[in-house]
C-alpha positions as CSV (number, residue, x, y, z in Angstrom):
1,M,0.0,0.0,0.0
2,R,1.3,3.4,-1.0
3,T,2.1,5.4,2.1
4,T,4.0,8.5,1.1
5,T,3.1,11.4,-1.1
6,G,6.3,13.2,-1.6
7,T,8.1,13.6,-5.0
8,T,11.5,12.5,-3.9
9,P,13.3,9.7,-5.6
10,E,12.6,7.5,-2.6
11,S,8.9,8.1,-3.1
12,D,9.1,7.0,-6.7
13,V,10.9,3.8,-5.6
14,D,8.0,3.2,-3.2
15,R,5.7,2.7,-6.1
16,R,7.7,-0.3,-7.4
17,L,8.0,-2.1,-4.0
18,P,6.3,-5.5,-3.7
19,P,3.3,-5.9,-1.5
20,G,4.1,-5.5,2.2
21,T,7.4,-3.7,1.6
22,V,7.0,-0.2,2.8
23,H,9.1,3.0,3.1
24,L,9.0,3.2,6.9
25,I,12.0,5.4,7.8
26,D,12.5,8.9,6.4
27,R,16.3,8.9,6.5
28,D,16.9,12.4,5.1
29,G,13.7,14.2,6.2
30,T,12.4,14.9,2.7
31,E,9.2,12.9,2.8
32,I,6.0,15.0,3.0
33,A,4.0,12.2,4.6
34,R,3.0,12.4,8.3
35,H,5.6,11.1,10.8
36,A,5.3,9.5,14.2
37,Q,5.8,11.8,17.3
38,G,7.0,9.3,19.8
39,K,10.5,9.4,21.4
40,G,13.1,8.2,19.0
41,E,10.5,7.8,16.2
42,K,10.5,11.2,14.5
43,D,11.9,9.6,11.3
44,V,9.1,6.9,11.3
45,I,6.6,7.5,8.5
46,L,3.0,6.7,9.5
47,V,1.8,3.6,7.6
48,P,-1.0,3.4,6.5
49,E,-1.5,7.0,5.7
50,P,-4.3,8.5,7.8
51,S,-7.0,10.8,6.5
52,A,-7.5,14.3,7.9
53,D,-10.7,13.3,9.8
54,P,-10.2,13.2,13.6
55,E,-12.8,10.4,13.7
56,D,-10.5,8.2,11.6
57,P,-9.4,5.5,14.1
58,L,-5.8,6.1,13.0
59,N,-6.2,9.7,14.2
60,W,-7.7,9.0,17.6
61,T,-5.9,10.2,20.7
62,V,-3.6,7.7,22.4
63,R,-6.0,7.5,25.3
64,R,-8.9,6.7,23.0
65,K,-6.8,4.0,21.3
66,I,-5.8,2.5,24.6
67,L,-9.4,2.3,25.7
68,A,-10.4,0.6,22.4
69,T,-7.5,-1.8,22.8
70,S,-8.6,-2.6,26.4
71,C,-12.0,-3.6,25.0
72,I,-10.3,-6.0,22.6
73,V,-8.3,-7.5,25.4
74,V,-11.4,-7.9,27.7
75,Y,-13.4,-9.4,24.9
76,T,-10.6,-11.8,24.0
77,I,-10.1,-13.0,27.5
78,T,-13.8,-13.4,28.4
79,I,-14.7,-15.2,25.2
80,A,-11.6,-17.5,25.1
81,I,-11.6,-18.6,28.7
82,P,-14.5,-21.1,28.2
83,S,-12.6,-22.8,25.4
84,S,-9.9,-24.1,27.9
85,A,-12.0,-24.3,31.1
86,V,-12.4,-28.1,31.0
87,Y,-8.7,-29.0,30.8
88,S,-8.2,-29.2,34.6
89,I,-11.5,-30.7,35.5
90,V,-11.6,-33.7,33.1
91,T,-11.5,-36.2,36.0
92,P,-14.6,-34.8,37.8
93,I,-16.5,-34.5,34.5
94,L,-15.7,-38.1,33.7
95,Q,-16.9,-39.1,37.2
96,H,-20.2,-37.3,37.1
97,T,-21.3,-37.6,33.5
98,S,-21.6,-40.3,30.9
99,L,-18.7,-38.8,28.9
100,D,-15.4,-40.4,28.3
101,L,-12.0,-38.9,27.5
102,T,-12.5,-39.3,23.7
103,D,-15.8,-37.4,23.9
104,I,-14.1,-34.5,25.6
105,N,-11.1,-34.4,23.2
106,N,-13.5,-34.7,20.2
107,G,-15.6,-31.9,21.7
108,T,-12.5,-29.7,22.0
109,G,-11.5,-30.5,18.4
110,I,-14.9,-29.8,16.9
111,M,-15.2,-26.6,18.9
112,F,-12.0,-25.2,17.5
113,L,-13.1,-26.3,14.0
114,F,-16.2,-24.1,14.4
115,Y,-14.1,-21.3,16.0
116,G,-12.2,-21.2,12.7
117,W,-14.8,-21.8,10.0
118,A,-17.5,-19.7,11.6
119,C,-15.2,-16.7,11.2
120,I,-16.2,-16.5,7.5
121,P,-19.8,-15.3,8.1
122,W,-18.9,-13.3,11.2
123,Q,-16.1,-11.4,9.5
124,A,-18.5,-10.6,6.6
125,I,-21.2,-9.3,8.9
126,A,-18.7,-7.3,11.0
127,L,-17.1,-5.6,8.0
128,Q,-20.5,-4.9,6.4
129,Y,-22.6,-3.8,9.4
130,G,-20.0,-3.0,12.1
131,K,-17.7,-4.8,14.5
132,R,-19.2,-3.5,17.7
133,P,-22.6,-5.2,17.3
134,V,-20.9,-8.5,16.4
135,Y,-18.6,-8.3,19.5
136,L,-21.6,-7.6,21.8
137,F,-23.9,-10.3,20.3
138,S,-21.1,-12.8,20.6
139,L,-20.9,-12.1,24.3
140,V,-24.7,-12.4,24.8
141,A,-24.8,-15.7,22.9
142,N,-21.9,-17.1,25.0
143,I,-23.6,-16.2,28.2
144,I,-26.6,-18.3,27.2
145,I,-24.5,-21.2,25.9
146,L,-22.3,-21.4,29.0
147,A,-25.2,-21.1,31.4
148,T,-26.8,-24.2,29.9
149,A,-23.5,-26.1,29.5
150,P,-23.6,-28.0,32.9
151,L,-26.8,-29.7,31.6
152,C,-25.0,-31.3,28.7
153,K,-23.9,-34.6,30.3
154,T,-24.2,-37.0,27.3
155,S,-22.0,-37.3,24.2
156,G,-24.6,-35.7,21.9
157,T,-25.5,-32.8,24.0
158,Y,-21.9,-32.1,25.0
159,L,-20.8,-32.0,21.3
160,A,-23.8,-29.8,20.4
161,N,-22.8,-27.3,23.2
162,R,-19.2,-27.3,22.0
163,I,-20.3,-26.6,18.4
164,L,-22.5,-23.7,19.5
165,L,-19.7,-22.4,21.7
166,G,-17.3,-22.4,18.7
167,M,-19.8,-21.0,16.3
168,F,-20.7,-17.9,18.5
169,G,-17.3,-17.4,19.9
170,A,-15.6,-17.4,16.5
171,P,-15.3,-13.6,16.2
172,V,-12.5,-13.8,18.8
173,E,-10.4,-15.5,16.3
174,S,-10.3,-12.9,13.6
175,L,-11.9,-9.6,14.6
176,P,-9.5,-8.5,17.3
177,E,-6.5,-8.6,15.0
178,I,-8.4,-6.4,12.4
179,S,-9.5,-4.1,15.1
180,V,-5.9,-3.6,16.1
181,T,-4.9,-2.8,12.6
182,D,-7.8,-0.3,12.4
183,I,-6.3,1.9,15.1
184,W,-2.6,1.4,15.2
185,F,0.1,2.1,12.6
186,T,2.5,-0.4,11.2
187,H,5.4,0.4,13.5
188,E,3.0,0.1,16.5
189,R,1.3,-3.1,15.5
190,P,3.8,-5.6,16.7
191,K,3.3,-4.4,20.3
192,Y,-0.5,-4.5,20.2
193,L,-0.8,-7.7,18.2
194,A,1.5,-9.2,20.8
195,L,-0.9,-7.9,23.5
196,Y,-3.8,-9.7,21.7
197,G,-1.7,-12.8,21.3
198,W,-0.8,-12.7,25.0
199,S,-4.5,-12.3,25.9
200,L,-5.5,-15.3,23.7
201,S,-2.6,-17.5,25.0
202,L,-3.2,-16.4,28.6
203,T,-6.7,-17.9,28.6
204,G,-5.4,-21.3,27.6
205,K,-3.5,-21.5,30.9
206,L,-5.5,-19.1,33.2
207,A,-8.8,-20.9,32.5
208,P,-7.7,-24.3,33.7
209,M,-6.1,-22.8,36.7
210,L,-9.3,-20.9,37.7
211,S,-11.5,-23.9,36.9
212,G,-9.5,-26.2,39.2
213,F,-10.0,-23.9,42.2
214,I,-13.6,-23.2,41.4
215,N,-14.2,-27.0,41.2
216,I,-12.9,-27.5,44.7
217,G,-15.1,-24.9,46.3
218,M,-18.3,-25.0,44.2
219,G,-18.2,-28.1,41.9
220,W,-17.4,-28.6,38.2
221,E,-20.7,-27.2,37.0
222,W,-19.8,-23.8,38.5
223,T,-16.7,-23.6,36.4
224,L,-18.9,-23.2,33.3
225,R,-21.4,-20.9,35.1
226,W,-18.5,-18.7,36.1
227,C,-17.5,-18.5,32.5
228,A,-20.9,-17.2,31.7
229,I,-20.6,-14.6,34.5
230,W,-17.2,-13.4,33.2
231,C,-18.8,-13.0,29.7
232,A,-21.5,-10.9,31.3
233,M,-18.9,-8.7,33.0
234,G,-17.1,-8.4,29.6
235,L,-20.5,-7.5,28.0
236,V,-21.0,-4.6,30.4
237,Y,-17.5,-3.3,30.0
238,C,-17.6,-3.5,26.2
239,F,-21.1,-2.0,25.9
240,F,-20.1,1.2,27.6
241,A,-16.4,1.5,26.4
242,M,-16.2,-0.1,23.0
243,E,-16.8,2.0,19.9
244,E,-16.9,1.1,16.2
245,T,-13.5,1.0,14.4
246,N,-14.8,0.4,10.9
247,Y,-13.8,3.3,8.7
248,D,-14.0,3.6,4.9
249,R,-10.8,5.5,4.0
250,K,-10.6,6.7,0.4
251,H,-7.4,5.9,-1.4
252,T,-5.7,8.6,-3.3
253,A,-2.4,6.8,-3.6
254,P,-1.7,5.2,-7.1
255,M,-1.3,1.6,-7.9
256,P,2.3,0.6,-8.7
257,A,3.1,1.6,-12.3
258,A,4.1,-1.9,-13.3
259,V,0.9,-3.3,-12.0
260,T,-1.7,-0.7,-13.3
261,E,-0.8,-1.8,-16.9
262,T,-2.1,-5.3,-16.1
263,L,-5.4,-4.0,-14.6
264,S,-8.4,-3.8,-16.9
265,Q,-10.3,-0.5,-16.8
266,D,-11.0,-0.6,-13.1
267,G,-12.3,2.2,-11.0
268,G,-10.2,1.0,-8.1
269,A,-7.0,2.4,-9.5
270,A,-6.4,5.9,-8.3
271,S,-4.8,8.9,-10.1
272,N,-1.3,9.9,-9.7
273,T,-0.3,11.5,-6.4
274,A,-0.1,15.3,-6.3
275,D,3.3,16.9,-6.4
276,E,2.4,20.0,-4.4
277,V,1.7,20.0,-0.7
278,G,-1.4,22.1,-1.2
279,T,-2.8,19.6,-3.7
280,E,-2.2,16.8,-1.3
281,K,-4.2,18.6,1.4
282,A,-7.0,19.1,-1.1
283,Q,-7.1,15.4,-1.9
284,D,-7.1,14.6,1.8
285,S,-10.2,16.7,2.2
286,E,-12.0,14.5,-0.3
287,K,-11.4,11.3,1.6
288,I,-14.4,11.4,3.9
289,Q,-17.8,12.9,3.8
290,A,-17.7,16.1,5.9
291,S,-19.8,19.1,6.7
292,E,-19.6,22.3,4.7
293,P,-16.3,24.2,4.7
294,D,-16.1,27.3,6.9
295,S,-16.9,30.2,4.5
296,E,-14.3,32.5,6.1
297,V,-11.2,30.3,6.3
298,G,-12.1,27.5,3.9
299,Q,-11.3,24.7,6.4
300,I,-13.2,21.5,6.6
301,Q,-15.4,21.2,9.7
302,W,-15.3,17.5,10.5
303,P,-18.3,16.1,12.3
304,R,-17.5,14.7,15.8
305,K,-19.2,11.8,17.6
306,S,-20.8,12.3,21.0
307,Y,-20.5,9.6,23.6
308,V,-24.1,8.4,22.8
309,D,-23.1,8.2,19.1
310,K,-20.2,6.0,20.0
311,L,-22.6,3.5,21.8
312,G,-24.7,3.1,18.7
313,F,-25.2,-0.2,16.9
314,K,-25.8,1.2,13.4
315,D,-22.8,1.7,11.2
316,K,-22.9,3.7,8.0
317,K,-24.7,2.3,5.0
318,R,-22.6,0.5,2.5
319,P,-23.3,-1.4,-0.7
320,N,-24.0,-5.1,0.1
321,R,-20.6,-6.8,-0.1
322,L,-21.2,-9.9,2.1
323,V,-20.5,-12.4,-0.7
324,D,-17.2,-10.7,-1.7
325,I,-16.1,-10.7,1.9
326,M,-17.0,-14.4,2.4
327,I,-15.2,-15.4,-0.7
328,G,-12.1,-13.4,0.3
329,P,-10.5,-15.9,2.8
330,F,-10.5,-18.6,0.1
331,K,-8.5,-16.3,-2.2
332,G,-6.0,-16.1,0.7
333,F,-5.0,-19.8,0.0
334,T,-3.5,-18.6,-3.3
335,Y,-0.9,-16.5,-1.5
336,P,2.0,-18.7,-0.3
337,A,3.1,-16.2,2.4
338,V,-0.3,-16.3,4.0
339,V,-0.6,-20.1,3.9
340,W,2.8,-20.3,5.5
341,A,1.8,-17.8,8.2
342,G,-1.3,-19.9,8.9
343,L,0.6,-23.1,9.2
344,M,3.1,-21.4,11.6
345,Y,0.3,-19.9,13.6
346,G,-1.7,-23.1,13.8
347,A,1.2,-25.4,14.7
348,N,2.8,-23.1,17.3
349,N,-0.4,-21.8,18.9
350,L,-2.6,-24.9,19.0
351,V,-1.0,-28.1,17.7
352,W,2.0,-28.5,20.0
353,L,0.2,-27.0,22.9
354,G,-3.0,-28.8,22.1
355,V,-1.3,-32.2,22.3
356,Q,-0.1,-31.3,25.8
357,N,-3.4,-29.8,27.0
358,A,-5.3,-32.9,25.8
359,T,-3.2,-35.1,28.2
360,I,-1.7,-33.2,31.0
361,G,-4.8,-33.0,33.2
362,T,-5.1,-36.8,33.3
363,V,-1.3,-37.3,33.6
364,Y,-1.2,-35.0,36.7
365,T,-4.0,-36.9,38.4
366,T,-3.3,-40.5,37.4
367,Q,0.5,-40.6,37.4
368,Y,1.4,-37.9,39.9
369,G,-1.6,-38.1,42.2
370,F,-2.5,-34.4,41.9
371,S,-5.8,-33.1,43.2
372,T,-7.8,-30.8,41.1
373,A,-6.1,-27.9,43.0
374,G,-2.7,-29.4,42.1
375,V,-3.6,-29.5,38.5
376,A,-4.9,-25.9,38.6
377,G,-1.6,-24.9,40.3
378,G,0.4,-26.6,37.6
379,Y,-1.1,-24.3,35.0
380,A,0.4,-21.3,36.8
381,G,3.6,-22.1,34.9
382,G,1.8,-21.7,31.7
383,V,0.4,-18.3,32.8
384,I,4.0,-17.2,33.5
385,G,5.1,-18.4,30.1
386,T,2.4,-16.4,28.2
387,I,3.6,-13.3,30.0
388,I,7.2,-13.9,28.9
389,G,6.2,-14.7,25.4
390,G,3.9,-11.7,25.0
391,Y,6.6,-9.3,26.3
392,Y,9.2,-10.9,24.0
393,C,7.0,-10.6,20.9
394,G,5.8,-7.1,21.6
395,K,9.2,-5.6,22.7
396,V,11.6,-7.4,20.4
397,G,9.1,-7.4,17.5
398,R,8.7,-3.6,17.6
399,L,12.5,-3.1,17.9
400,L,13.1,-5.4,14.9
401,T,10.6,-3.5,12.8
402,I,12.2,-0.1,13.3
403,K,15.9,-1.1,13.7
404,L,16.0,-3.4,10.6
405,A,14.2,-0.8,8.5
406,R,16.8,1.7,9.5
407,R,19.6,-0.7,8.5
408,N,17.7,-1.5,5.3
409,G,17.8,2.1,3.9
410,G,14.5,3.0,5.5
411,I,12.6,0.1,3.9
412,S,10.7,-2.3,6.1
413,E,10.1,-5.9,5.1
414,P,7.5,-8.2,6.7
415,E,10.2,-10.8,7.0
416,H,12.1,-8.7,9.5
417,N,9.8,-9.9,12.3
418,L,10.3,-13.6,11.4
419,Y,13.6,-13.7,13.4
420,L,11.3,-14.0,16.5
421,F,10.8,-17.7,15.5
422,I,14.4,-18.4,16.5
423,A,13.0,-18.9,20.0
424,S,10.4,-21.4,18.7
425,C,13.2,-23.6,17.2
426,I,14.6,-24.1,20.7
427,L,11.5,-24.0,22.9
428,V,9.2,-26.5,21.2
429,P,11.7,-29.4,20.7
430,F,13.0,-28.9,24.3
431,A,9.5,-28.8,25.8
432,S,8.3,-31.8,23.8
433,I,11.2,-34.1,24.7
434,L,11.1,-33.0,28.3
435,Y,7.4,-33.8,28.6
436,G,7.7,-37.1,26.8
437,L,10.6,-38.2,29.0
438,G,8.9,-36.9,32.1
439,V,5.7,-38.9,31.6
440,K,7.5,-42.0,30.4
441,Y,10.0,-42.2,33.2
442,H,7.9,-40.5,35.9
443,V,10.4,-37.6,36.3
444,H,9.7,-35.0,39.0
445,W,6.6,-33.1,38.2
446,M,8.6,-29.9,37.9
447,A,9.8,-31.1,34.5
448,L,6.2,-31.0,33.2
449,I,5.8,-27.5,34.6
450,I,8.9,-26.3,32.8
451,S,7.6,-27.9,29.6
452,Q,4.4,-26.0,30.0
453,V,6.3,-22.7,30.5
454,A,8.3,-23.3,27.4
455,L,5.3,-24.2,25.2
456,S,3.3,-21.2,26.6
457,I,6.1,-18.8,25.7
458,N,6.1,-20.1,22.2
459,S,2.3,-20.1,21.9
460,S,2.2,-16.4,22.9
461,L,5.0,-15.2,20.7
462,C,3.8,-16.9,17.6
463,I,0.4,-15.2,17.4
464,G,1.7,-11.7,17.0
465,C,4.6,-12.9,14.8
466,A,2.6,-15.0,12.4
467,L,-0.4,-12.8,12.1
468,N,1.8,-9.7,11.7
469,Y,3.5,-11.3,8.8
470,A,0.3,-12.1,7.0
471,I,-1.2,-8.7,7.7
472,G,2.1,-6.9,6.8
473,S,2.5,-8.8,3.6
474,Y,-0.9,-8.0,2.1
475,G,-2.1,-5.1,4.2
476,E,-5.1,-3.9,2.2
477,L,-6.6,-7.4,2.2
478,S,-5.7,-8.0,5.9
479,G,-9.2,-8.9,6.9
480,Q,-9.4,-11.9,4.6
481,M,-5.8,-12.9,5.1
482,V,-6.3,-13.2,8.8
483,T,-9.3,-15.3,8.3
484,T,-7.3,-17.6,6.0
485,C,-4.8,-18.1,8.8
486,I,-7.5,-18.9,11.3
487,L,-9.0,-21.5,8.9
488,I,-5.7,-23.2,8.7
489,R,-4.9,-23.0,12.4
490,N,-8.2,-24.3,13.6
491,T,-8.5,-27.1,11.1
492,L,-5.0,-28.3,12.3
493,S,-6.3,-28.1,15.9
494,F,-9.4,-30.2,15.0
495,A,-7.3,-32.9,13.4
496,V,-4.9,-33.1,16.3
497,N,-7.6,-33.2,19.0
498,Y,-9.4,-35.8,17.1
499,G,-6.4,-38.0,16.6
500,I,-4.2,-37.5,19.7
501,T,-5.8,-40.0,22.0
502,P,-5.6,-43.0,19.7
503,W,-2.1,-42.0,18.6
504,I,-0.8,-41.9,22.2
505,N,-2.6,-45.2,23.0
506,A,-0.9,-46.8,20.0
507,S,2.6,-45.3,20.3
508,G,3.1,-44.2,23.9
509,Y,4.0,-40.8,25.2
510,L,7.8,-40.8,24.6
511,R,7.6,-41.8,20.9
512,V,4.8,-39.4,20.2
513,Y,6.5,-36.4,21.8
514,C,9.9,-37.2,20.2
515,I,8.2,-37.2,16.8
516,I,6.5,-33.9,17.7
517,A,9.9,-32.5,18.7
518,A,11.5,-33.4,15.3
519,I,8.5,-32.2,13.3
520,S,8.4,-28.9,15.2
521,L,12.1,-28.2,14.7
522,V,11.8,-28.6,10.9
523,W,8.5,-26.8,10.9
524,N,9.9,-23.7,12.7
525,L,13.2,-23.7,10.8
526,S,11.2,-23.0,7.7
527,F,11.3,-19.3,8.8
528,I,14.8,-19.2,7.3
529,L,13.4,-20.0,3.8
530,M,10.8,-17.3,4.2
531,V,13.4,-14.7,5.3
532,K,15.4,-15.6,2.1
533,Y,12.6,-16.1,-0.4
534,G,9.6,-14.3,1.2
535,R,10.1,-11.1,-0.8
536,T,10.4,-13.1,-4.0
537,L,7.1,-14.8,-3.3
538,R,5.4,-11.5,-2.7
539,E,6.9,-10.1,-5.9
540,K,5.4,-13.0,-7.9
541,T,2.0,-12.4,-6.4
542,A,2.1,-8.6,-6.8
543,A,0.1,-8.3,-10.0
544,R,-2.7,-10.6,-8.6
545,Y,-2.6,-8.8,-5.3
546,W,-3.1,-5.4,-6.8
547,R,-5.9,-6.7,-9.0
548,D,-7.6,-8.0,-5.8
549,V,-6.9,-4.6,-4.1
550,A,-8.5,-2.8,-7.1
551,H,-11.6,-4.9,-6.9
552,A,-11.7,-4.5,-3.1
553,R,-11.4,-0.7,-3.4
554,S,-14.2,-0.6,-5.9
555,K,-16.3,-2.4,-3.3
556,G,-15.1,-0.2,-0.5
557,L,-13.2,-3.0,1.1
558,G,-9.6,-1.8,0.9
559,H,-8.2,-1.7,4.4
């Protein structure tokens, strides 16, 4: 996406950069585009280019952005906690219902399958009619589903409840990432995508820990009822604090010259950028519908929202584009960088961790004699791991984005953040082998705790890293690219949860986890190939990407 409007040679070069490669650092101070104002960031160009409208989410005050981000975090935690709440209470559930371990693992698998595939309609509805109503409706639906969950004690009713939970909780998988990109600039996104990743990973460990203690004091049914209560608390907070982040920003930046020749006569391609600063400001004034200019000074008077307006459910009217949005994620499968990001996201966030979560509760109780409280306490290590991973991804990812761009002549590449996966190449094999040896030879339970910490660090860091790569590579189609990643991630999770129990029964813990260690090492080392060839892959898909962008812009879907 074109982000600068100057007439310097560097700006001309920008037009020929592949998708995702952006001019982020203004080395000589000649770029006319707006710059960041943070400490040590005066040379950072704001990407994407904001409009002049103060109601443009990119132009919100820091306080307003932080409030919006807090709503994303609260929503993520309250919706995602129920997905992991049963991990530490498997034993009491088996004792008081007609379910067996296979039913519970299958329920988890099918729940994550619906968490993924239900993103397609929810994403379309959110982009068409507004994200705020989708967030709030999702919370209301989860309250009802979780309040009735303790009644589901047979295989059929339990699976049905898990399906509904995945179906109506699906917005948590794709909307928060897009909401983050709505309000934060490229150089800020690693930090806030890492915060979202930390929130999502945290629930995978915090939920079992809380469930274990609730089970001791109130019984296993109340673990699910408390999930409903937390969703209700999230609903109240988001209702009064969350505002809509959808914003249709007109694009005045031109398509790359080499690409526009390949486009058929398409209204999505914009005219050449103005050379003069005054002309640039005139174009900015045309980006958004505004009130009449002030007759004396000729300035645009931008309409401002009142607090009541911010609580509204009705977004601006748009042409019906539901079908285009729902088709979009399937186009994402034609972009190799996005498919790779989805595979990295799925494996590191759900597959390696999911294999452990599916077994660790029963291992603690049957082999180590842990009570439910002991199992809950064991998950504290995972909570610590998510905090470490989230901080690592947010802090180091942001530094990599800016420092490597400065070293690269001011040009930022999406591949710069992939160096974060170096940690994954160490953490996952180490944790898998340690866990397999620990269970096989009955090593001290601290070994299992350490393996949980390591896998949780990896789970937290991979979310921001993988999604930031997909979003950064094809920014204007970020909504559909994120959904593509989610489809891959959750389909992998479904397959693993469905097959893990018979696999372990047939092969044993040590063999299974040694195989996982080997696969994960090769899997994560693939980041080296993407660092080397990722730009080439993006260059080869550039013409098709810009055709898709032109079509999206003509429908008002360019991000």
